[in-house]
Jmol script that loads the backbone (N, CA, C; Angstrom):
load data "model"
ATOM      1  N   MET A   1     -10.955  -9.095   7.494  1.00  0.00           N
ATOM      2  CA  MET A   1     -10.913  -9.426   5.206  1.00  0.00           C
ATOM      3  C   MET A   1     -10.692  -9.026   5.118  1.00  0.00           C
ATOM      4  N   TYR A   2      -9.643  -8.837   4.511  1.00  0.00           N
ATOM      5  CA  TYR A   2      -9.339  -8.197   2.974  1.00  0.00           C
ATOM      6  C   TYR A   2     -10.589  -7.837   1.746  1.00  0.00           C
ATOM      7  N   MET A   3     -10.456  -7.058   1.093  1.00  0.00           N
ATOM      8  CA  MET A   3     -11.429  -6.406  -0.480  1.00  0.00           C
ATOM      9  C   MET A   3     -10.813  -7.270  -0.978  1.00  0.00           C
ATOM     10  N   PRO A   4     -11.244  -7.341  -2.256  1.00  0.00           N
ATOM     11  CA  PRO A   4     -10.572  -8.631  -3.272  1.00  0.00           C
ATOM     12  C   PRO A   4      -9.806  -6.946  -3.904  1.00  0.00           C
ATOM     13  N   ALA A   5      -8.451  -8.184  -4.804  1.00  0.00           N
ATOM     14  CA  ALA A   5      -7.421  -6.487  -5.003  1.00  0.00           C
ATOM     15  C   ALA A   5      -6.435  -7.010  -5.382  1.00  0.00           C
ATOM     16  N   ASN A   6      -6.118  -6.654  -6.426  1.00  0.00           N
ATOM     17  CA  ASN A   6      -4.291  -6.390  -6.729  1.00  0.00           C
ATOM     18  C   ASN A   6      -3.664  -7.194  -5.907  1.00  0.00           C
ATOM     19  N   ASP A   7      -3.316  -8.603  -6.068  1.00  0.00           N
ATOM     20  CA  ASP A   7      -2.413  -8.896  -4.766  1.00  0.00           C
ATOM     21  C   ASP A   7      -0.671  -7.813  -4.832  1.00  0.00           C
ATOM     22  N   GLU A   8       0.017  -7.159  -6.302  1.00  0.00           N
ATOM     23  CA  GLU A   8       0.668  -6.693  -6.261  1.00  0.00           C
ATOM     24  C   GLU A   8       1.509  -5.687  -4.942  1.00  0.00           C
ATOM     25  N   MET A   9       1.801  -5.334  -4.532  1.00  0.00           N
ATOM     26  CA  MET A   9       2.183  -3.635  -4.227  1.00  0.00           C
ATOM     27  C   MET A   9       3.304  -3.184  -3.781  1.00  0.00           C
ATOM     28  N   SER A  10       3.421  -2.248  -3.577  1.00  0.00           N
ATOM     29  CA  SER A  10       5.466  -2.219  -3.566  1.00  0.00           C
ATOM     30  C   SER A  10       5.757  -2.585  -1.634  1.00  0.00           C
ATOM     31  N   GLU A  11       6.801  -3.145  -1.956  1.00  0.00           N
ATOM     32  CA  GLU A  11       7.666  -3.321  -0.998  1.00  0.00           C
ATOM     33  C   GLU A  11       8.509  -2.109   0.161  1.00  0.00           C
ATOM     34  N   SER A  12       7.805  -0.952  -0.282  1.00  0.00           N
ATOM     35  CA  SER A  12       8.920  -0.363   0.079  1.00  0.00           C
ATOM     36  C   SER A  12       7.598   0.475   1.026  1.00  0.00           C
ATOM     37  N   ILE A  13       6.615   0.306   0.656  1.00  0.00           N
ATOM     38  CA  ILE A  13       5.385  -0.029   2.709  1.00  0.00           C
ATOM     39  C   ILE A  13       4.823  -0.203   2.790  1.00  0.00           C
ATOM     40  N   THR A  14       5.271  -0.858   2.981  1.00  0.00           N
ATOM     41  CA  THR A  14       5.558  -1.795   4.415  1.00  0.00           C
ATOM     42  C   THR A  14       7.010  -2.419   5.076  1.00  0.00           C
ATOM     43  N   GLN A  15       7.974  -1.224   5.033  1.00  0.00           N
ATOM     44  CA  GLN A  15       9.430  -1.273   5.736  1.00  0.00           C
ATOM     45  C   GLN A  15       8.826  -0.533   6.903  1.00  0.00           C
ATOM     46  N   ASN A  16       8.103   0.143   7.036  1.00  0.00           N
ATOM     47  CA  ASN A  16       8.307   0.930   8.340  1.00  0.00           C
ATOM     48  C   ASN A  16       6.892   1.900   8.335  1.00  0.00           C
ATOM     49  N   TRP A  17       6.404   1.825   9.789  1.00  0.00           N
ATOM     50  CA  TRP A  17       5.236   3.197   9.421  1.00  0.00           C
ATOM     51  C   TRP A  17       4.896   4.104   8.675  1.00  0.00           C
ATOM     52  N   THR A  18       4.159   4.348   8.239  1.00  0.00           N
ATOM     53  CA  THR A  18       3.454   5.845   7.424  1.00  0.00           C
ATOM     54  C   THR A  18       2.888   5.977   7.886  1.00  0.00           C
ATOM     55  N   GLU A  19       2.798   7.499   7.792  1.00  0.00           N
ATOM     56  CA  GLU A  19       1.492   8.282   9.216  1.00  0.00           C
ATOM     57  C   GLU A  19       0.983   7.362   8.232  1.00  0.00           C
ATOM     58  N   GLN A  20      -0.212   7.500   7.651  1.00  0.00           N
ATOM     59  CA  GLN A  20      -1.007   6.772   6.778  1.00  0.00           C
ATOM     60  C   GLN A  20      -1.870   5.705   7.096  1.00  0.00           C
ATOM     61  N   ALA A  21       0.191   4.740   7.830  1.00  0.00           N
ATOM     62  CA  ALA A  21      -0.389   3.460   7.892  1.00  0.00           C
ATOM     63  C   ALA A  21      -0.807   3.171   9.781  1.00  0.00           C
ATOM     64  N   LEU A  22       0.049   4.527  10.197  1.00  0.00           N
ATOM     65  CA  LEU A  22      -0.436   4.459  11.922  1.00  0.00           C
ATOM     66  C   LEU A  22      -2.109   4.998  11.904  1.00  0.00           C
ATOM     67  N   GLU A  23      -2.402   6.216  11.540  1.00  0.00           N
ATOM     68  CA  GLU A  23      -4.094   6.077  11.129  1.00  0.00           C
ATOM     69  C   GLU A  23      -4.643   5.125  10.903  1.00  0.00           C
ATOM     70  N   CYS A  24      -3.828   4.196  10.086  1.00  0.00           N
ATOM     71  CA  CYS A  24      -5.326   2.644   9.917  1.00  0.00           C
ATOM     72  C   CYS A  24      -5.432   2.242  11.014  1.00  0.00           C
ATOM     73  N   TYR A  25      -3.676   1.975  10.960  1.00  0.00           N
ATOM     74  CA  TYR A  25      -3.834   0.454  12.703  1.00  0.00           C
ATOM     75  C   TYR A  25      -4.511   1.639  13.603  1.00  0.00           C
ATOM     76  N   SER A  26      -4.081   3.256  13.878  1.00  0.00           N
ATOM     77  CA  SER A  26      -5.557   3.571  14.922  1.00  0.00           C
ATOM     78  C   SER A  26      -6.719   3.961  14.628  1.00  0.00           C
ATOM     79  N   ILE A  27      -7.272   3.386  13.236  1.00  0.00           N
ATOM     80  CA  ILE A  27      -8.812   3.618  13.528  1.00  0.00           C
ATOM     81  C   ILE A  27      -8.720   1.717  12.633  1.00  0.00           C
ATOM     82  N   ASP A  28      -7.960   1.420  13.300  1.00  0.00           N
ATOM     83  CA  ASP A  28      -8.682  -0.500  13.945  1.00  0.00           C
ATOM     84  C   ASP A  28      -9.065  -0.387  12.221  1.00  0.00           C
ATOM     85  N   CYS A  29      -8.623  -0.594  11.173  1.00  0.00           N
ATOM     86  CA  CYS A  29      -9.052  -0.651   9.391  1.00  0.00           C
ATOM     87  C   CYS A  29     -10.090  -0.067   9.818  1.00  0.00           C
ATOM     88  N   ASP A  30     -11.192   0.769  10.225  1.00  0.00           N
ATOM     89  CA  ASP A  30     -12.389   1.246   9.960  1.00  0.00           C
ATOM     90  C   ASP A  30     -12.315   2.239   8.439  1.00  0.00           C
ATOM     91  N   CYS A  31     -13.015   1.557   7.083  1.00  0.00           N
ATOM     92  CA  CYS A  31     -12.178   2.822   6.211  1.00  0.00           C
ATOM     93  C   CYS A  31     -13.498   3.427   6.127  1.00  0.00           C
ATOM     94  N   LYS A  32     -14.691   3.829   6.885  1.00  0.00           N
ATOM     95  CA  LYS A  32     -15.869   4.422   7.077  1.00  0.00           C
ATOM     96  C   LYS A  32     -15.098   5.799   8.669  1.00  0.00           C
ATOM     97  N   LYS A  33     -13.706   5.647   8.599  1.00  0.00           N
ATOM     98  CA  LYS A  33     -13.143   7.051   9.663  1.00  0.00           C
ATOM     99  C   LYS A  33     -11.912   7.311   8.807  1.00  0.00           C
ATOM    100  N   CYS A  34     -11.629   6.663   7.587  1.00  0.00           N
ATOM    101  CA  CYS A  34     -10.382   6.989   7.428  1.00  0.00           C
ATOM    102  C   CYS A  34     -10.245   8.119   6.613  1.00  0.00           C
ATOM    103  N   SER A  35      -9.104   9.203   6.446  1.00  0.00           N
ATOM    104  CA  SER A  35      -8.690  10.222   6.278  1.00  0.00           C
ATOM    105  C   SER A  35      -9.059  10.549   4.302  1.00  0.00           C
ATOM    106  N   LEU A  36      -8.607   9.065   3.884  1.00  0.00           N
ATOM    107  CA  LEU A  36      -8.644   9.085   2.652  1.00  0.00           C
ATOM    108  C   LEU A  36      -9.957   8.888   1.638  1.00  0.00           C
ATOM    109  N   ARG A  37     -10.752   8.567   2.727  1.00  0.00           N
ATOM    110  CA  ARG A  37     -12.188   8.298   1.985  1.00  0.00           C
ATOM    111  C   ARG A  37     -12.745   9.295   1.587  1.00  0.00           C
ATOM    112  N   SER A  38     -12.466  10.616   1.732  1.00  0.00           N
ATOM    113  CA  SER A  38     -13.508  12.131   1.410  1.00  0.00           C
ATOM    114  C   SER A  38     -12.491  12.464   0.105  1.00  0.00           C
ATOM    115  N   GLY A  39     -10.945  11.499   0.153  1.00  0.00           N
ATOM    116  CA  GLY A  39     -10.158  12.289  -1.903  1.00  0.00           C
ATOM    117  C   GLY A  39     -10.509  11.066  -2.860  1.00  0.00           C
ATOM    118  N   HIS A  40     -12.016   9.563  -2.293  1.00  0.00           N
ATOM    119  CA  HIS A  40     -12.898   9.284  -3.604  1.00  0.00           C
ATOM    120  C   HIS A  40     -11.611   8.913  -4.266  1.00  0.00           C
ATOM    121  N   TYR A  41     -10.984   8.034  -4.155  1.00  0.00           N
ATOM    122  CA  TYR A  41      -9.749   7.466  -4.974  1.00  0.00           C
ATOM    123  C   TYR A  41     -10.507   6.178  -5.750  1.00  0.00           C
ATOM    124  N   SER A  42      -9.692   5.850  -6.875  1.00  0.00           N
ATOM    125  CA  SER A  42     -10.348   5.170  -7.505  1.00  0.00           C
ATOM    126  C   SER A  42     -10.469   3.296  -7.876  1.00  0.00           C
ATOM    127  N   PHE A  43      -9.656   3.077  -6.478  1.00  0.00           N
ATOM    128  CA  PHE A  43      -8.373   1.911  -6.211  1.00  0.00           C
ATOM    129  C   PHE A  43      -9.095   1.354  -5.028  1.00  0.00           C
ATOM    130  N   ILE A  44      -8.997   0.278  -4.412  1.00  0.00           N
ATOM    131  CA  ILE A  44      -8.480  -0.989  -3.223  1.00  0.00           C
ATOM    132  C   ILE A  44      -7.687  -0.926  -2.766  1.00  0.00           C
ATOM    133  N   CYS A  45      -8.447  -0.381  -1.413  1.00  0.00           N
ATOM    134  CA  CYS A  45      -7.203  -0.061  -0.240  1.00  0.00           C
ATOM    135  C   CYS A  45      -6.695  -1.702   0.413  1.00  0.00           C
ATOM    136  N   GLN A  46      -5.557  -0.914   0.589  1.00  0.00           N
ATOM    137  CA  GLN A  46      -4.295  -2.149   1.265  1.00  0.00           C
ATOM    138  C   GLN A  46      -3.889  -2.335   1.833  1.00  0.00           C
ATOM    139  N   MET A  47      -4.630  -1.670   2.771  1.00  0.00           N
ATOM    140  CA  MET A  47      -3.605  -1.027   3.918  1.00  0.00           C
ATOM    141  C   MET A  47      -4.174  -2.006   5.340  1.00  0.00           C
ATOM    142  N   PRO A  48      -4.574  -2.726   5.334  1.00  0.00           N
ATOM    143  CA  PRO A  48      -5.364  -3.320   5.842  1.00  0.00           C
ATOM    144  C   PRO A  48      -4.014  -4.470   5.621  1.00  0.00           C
ATOM    145  N   LYS A  49      -4.141  -4.944   4.123  1.00  0.00           N
ATOM    146  CA  LYS A  49      -2.576  -5.787   4.112  1.00  0.00           C
ATOM    147  C   LYS A  49      -1.318  -5.613   4.708  1.00  0.00           C
ATOM    148  N   VAL A  50      -1.169  -4.103   5.009  1.00  0.00           N
ATOM    149  CA  VAL A  50       0.338  -3.328   5.003  1.00  0.00           C
ATOM    150  C   VAL A  50      -0.001  -3.564   7.059  1.00  0.00           C
ATOM    151  N   ILE A  51      -0.636  -3.149   7.223  1.00  0.00           N
ATOM    152  CA  ILE A  51      -0.611  -3.246   8.561  1.00  0.00           C
ATOM    153  C   ILE A  51      -0.946  -4.911   9.201  1.00  0.00           C
ATOM    154  N   ASP A  52      -0.790  -5.597   8.923  1.00  0.00           N
ATOM    155  CA  ASP A  52      -0.637  -7.315   9.066  1.00  0.00           C
ATOM    156  C   ASP A  52       0.612  -7.235   8.626  1.00  0.00           C
ATOM    157  N   ILE A  53       0.589  -6.922   7.416  1.00  0.00           N
ATOM    158  CA  ILE A  53       2.531  -7.584   7.490  1.00  0.00           C
ATOM    159  C   ILE A  53       3.525  -6.483   8.313  1.00  0.00           C
ATOM    160  N   LEU A  54       3.111  -4.994   9.079  1.00  0.00           N
ATOM    161  CA  LEU A  54       3.966  -4.159   8.915  1.00  0.00           C
ATOM    162  C   LEU A  54       3.901  -4.897  11.053  1.00  0.00           C
ATOM    163  N   ILE A  55       3.039  -5.617  11.218  1.00  0.00           N
ATOM    164  CA  ILE A  55       3.276  -5.972  12.893  1.00  0.00           C
ATOM    165  C   ILE A  55       3.697  -7.448  12.922  1.00  0.00           C
ATOM    166  N   ARG A  56       3.829  -8.140  11.344  1.00  0.00           N
ATOM    167  CA  ARG A  56       4.429  -9.138  12.129  1.00  0.00           C
ATOM    168  C   ARG A  56       5.955  -9.353  11.373  1.00  0.00           C
ATOM    169  N   THR A  57       6.442  -7.832  10.461  1.00  0.00           N
ATOM    170  CA  THR A  57       7.803  -7.607  10.411  1.00  0.00           C
ATOM    171  C   THR A  57       8.621  -7.087  11.463  1.00  0.00           C
ATOM    172  N   ILE A  58       7.810  -5.836  12.070  1.00  0.00           N
ATOM    173  CA  ILE A  58       8.894  -5.057  12.889  1.00  0.00           C
ATOM    174  C   ILE A  58       7.250  -4.264  14.049  1.00  0.00           C
ATOM    175  N   GLY A  59       7.438  -5.218  14.426  1.00  0.00           N
ATOM    176  CA  GLY A  59       5.910  -4.497  15.382  1.00  0.00           C
ATOM    177  C   GLY A  59       4.790  -3.504  15.145  1.00  0.00           C
ATOM    178  N   ARG A  60       4.514  -3.624  16.678  1.00  0.00           N
ATOM    179  CA  ARG A  60       3.200  -2.574  15.769  1.00  0.00           C
ATOM    180  C   ARG A  60       4.064  -2.107  16.958  1.00  0.00           C
ATOM    181  N   PRO A  61       3.260  -0.240  16.368  1.00  0.00           N
ATOM    182  CA  PRO A  61       3.659   0.653  16.704  1.00  0.00           C
ATOM    183  C   PRO A  61       3.904   0.972  17.570  1.00  0.00           C
ATOM    184  N   GLU A  62       5.103   2.386  18.334  1.00  0.00           N
ATOM    185  CA  GLU A  62       5.253   2.722  19.521  1.00  0.00           C
ATOM    186  C   GLU A  62       3.662   3.224  20.046  1.00  0.00           C
ATOM    187  N   LYS A  63       3.974   3.685  21.641  1.00  0.00           N
ATOM    188  CA  LYS A  63       2.621   3.888  22.020  1.00  0.00           C
ATOM    189  C   LYS A  63       2.490   5.984  21.110  1.00  0.00           C
ATOM    190  N   GLU A  64       3.578   6.489  21.446  1.00  0.00           N
ATOM    191  CA  GLU A  64       3.837   7.827  21.720  1.00  0.00           C
ATOM    192  C   GLU A  64       3.424   8.145  20.236  1.00  0.00           C
ATOM    193  N   ARG A  65       3.760   6.840  19.140  1.00  0.00           N
ATOM    194  CA  ARG A  65       3.847   6.934  18.033  1.00  0.00           C
ATOM    195  C   ARG A  65       2.552   7.228  17.229  1.00  0.00           C
ATOM    196  N   LYS A  66       1.299   6.271  17.680  1.00  0.00           N
ATOM    197  CA  LYS A  66       0.534   6.334  17.642  1.00  0.00           C
ATOM    198  C   LYS A  66      -1.116   7.405  17.094  1.00  0.00           C
ATOM    199  N   THR A  67      -1.536   7.600  16.244  1.00  0.00           N
ATOM    200  CA  THR A  67      -1.643   9.129  16.041  1.00  0.00           C
ATOM    201  C   THR A  67      -3.142   8.789  14.948  1.00  0.00           C
ATOM    202  N   ALA A  68      -3.797   9.862  14.965  1.00  0.00           N
ATOM    203  CA  ALA A  68      -5.332   9.991  14.317  1.00  0.00           C
ATOM    204  C   ALA A  68      -6.827  10.303  15.382  1.00  0.00           C
TER     205      ALA A  68
END
end "model"
wireframe off; spacefill off
backbone 0.3
color backbone group
């Protein structure tokens, strides 16, 4: 389930597994466990969408790369 948000996102974020994407994947997109939560950012997180795109386009991360 996604939060309502602007559908525009940078393509660069969906090209490879970033540290933030790996963290989000490893916590099953649970925002309560996210390290960015403490930053009090004023945006709606798009990471669950990014994770879905990454899985579809390049596959799941290697187990040794899965962090957090």
